[in-house]
C-alpha positions in Angstrom: 75.6 -33.7 91.2 77.9 -31.2 92.7 76.9 -28.7 95.3 77.0 -25.9 92.7 74.6 -27.9 90.4 72.2 -28.6 93.2 72.1 -25.0 94.3 71.7 -23.9 90.7 68.7 -26.2 90.3 67.1 -25.1 93.6 67.5 -21.4 92.4 65.8 -22.3 89.1 62.9 -24.1 90.8 62.4 -21.1 93.1 62.5 -18.7 90.2 59.8 -20.8 88.4 57.6 -20.6 91.5 58.0 -16.8 91.5 57.7 -16.2 87.8 55.9 -17.6 84.8 57.8 -21.0 85.0 60.8 -19.7 83.1 63.2 -22.1 85.0 63.0 -24.6 82.1 64.8 -22.1 79.8 67.4 -21.3 82.5 68.7 -24.8 83.1 71.4 -24.4 80.5 73.2 -22.5 83.3 73.5 -25.7 85.3 75.8 -27.9 83.3 76.3 -30.4 86.1 72.6 -31.2 86.1 72.8 -33.3 83.0 76.4 -34.7 83.4 75.9 -36.9 86.4 72.9 -39.0 85.2 74.8 -39.9 82.0 77.8 -40.9 84.0 75.6 -43.0 86.3 74.1 -44.7 83.3 77.5 -45.5 81.9 78.8 -46.9 85.1 75.8 -49.1 85.9 75.6 -50.3 82.3 79.3 -51.2 82.4 78.8 -53.0 85.8 75.8 -54.8 84.4 77.8 -56.0 81.4 80.6 -57.2 83.6 78.2 -59.1 85.9 76.5 -60.7 82.9 79.8 -61.9 81.6 80.5 -63.4 85.0 76.9 -64.9 84.9 76.1 -63.3 88.2 72.4 -63.2 89.3 73.1 -59.7 90.7 73.1 -58.5 87.0 69.3 -58.4 87.2 69.5 -55.8 90.0 72.0 -53.6 88.2 70.0 -54.0 85.0 66.9 -52.7 86.8 69.1 -49.7 87.9 70.1 -49.0 84.3 66.5 -49.1 83.1 65.4 -46.8 85.9 68.2 -44.3 85.2 67.5 -44.3 81.5 63.8 -43.6 82.1 64.6 -40.8 84.6 67.1 -39.3 82.3 64.7 -39.3 79.3 62.0 -37.7 81.5 64.4 -35.1 82.8 65.8 -34.2 79.4 62.4 -33.8 77.8 60.9 -31.9 80.7 63.7 -29.5 81.2 64.3 -28.6 77.5 62.9 -25.4 76.1 59.9 -25.7 73.8 60.5 -25.9 70.1 63.6 -27.3 68.4 65.4 -28.0 71.7 62.5 -30.1 73.0 62.3 -32.0 69.7 66.0 -32.7 70.0 65.5 -34.0 73.5 62.5 -36.2 72.5 64.4 -37.9 69.7 67.1 -39.7 71.8 64.5 -40.4 74.5 62.1 -42.0 72.0 64.7 -43.8 69.9 67.3 -44.8 72.4 66.6 -44.2 76.1 63.1 -45.6 76.4 63.7 -48.7 74.2 67.0 -49.5 76.0 65.2 -49.0 79.3 62.5 -51.5 78.4 65.1 -54.0 77.3 67.1 -53.5 80.6 63.9 -53.8 82.7 62.8 -56.9 80.8 66.3 -58.5 81.3 66.1 -57.6 85.0 62.7 -59.2 85.4 63.7 -62.4 83.6 67.0 -62.6 85.5 65.6 -61.9 88.9 62.7 -64.3 88.3 65.0 -67.1 87.2 67.4 -66.5 90.2 64.4 -66.6 92.6 63.1 -69.9 91.0 66.6 -71.4 91.2 66.9 -70.4 94.8 63.5 -71.8 95.8 64.1 -75.1 94.0 67.5 -75.4 95.6 65.8 -74.8 99.0 63.2 -77.5 98.4 65.8 -80.1 97.3 68.1 -79.3 100.2 65.3 -79.6 102.8 63.7 -82.7 101.3 
């Protein structure tokens, strides 16, 4: 997030503390607040795909990053949207895309990291034997 986006979010949080929690409706004035998580998701997903193609065990780590970013983005989008139609529109991609993709990414991360750890421990026992 840029400095303007951060200061905008801080101002909205302070306004929510002082008023009737109206900051949720005012986040549309902070366009950078939703741009950077999507860019981070795209970059880490692309990096993960590249690492998978190279058969790198590090792909498990970046896949865990993608899964975490997707969950955080879904939570942020739903929690910062205004009630009503805007919240319904935020829940749809979260429920149909972000959360399922996050589960798949975290599952892949767990399997990849576990198999890399097992390969490392079996290589260590054969080398020391």
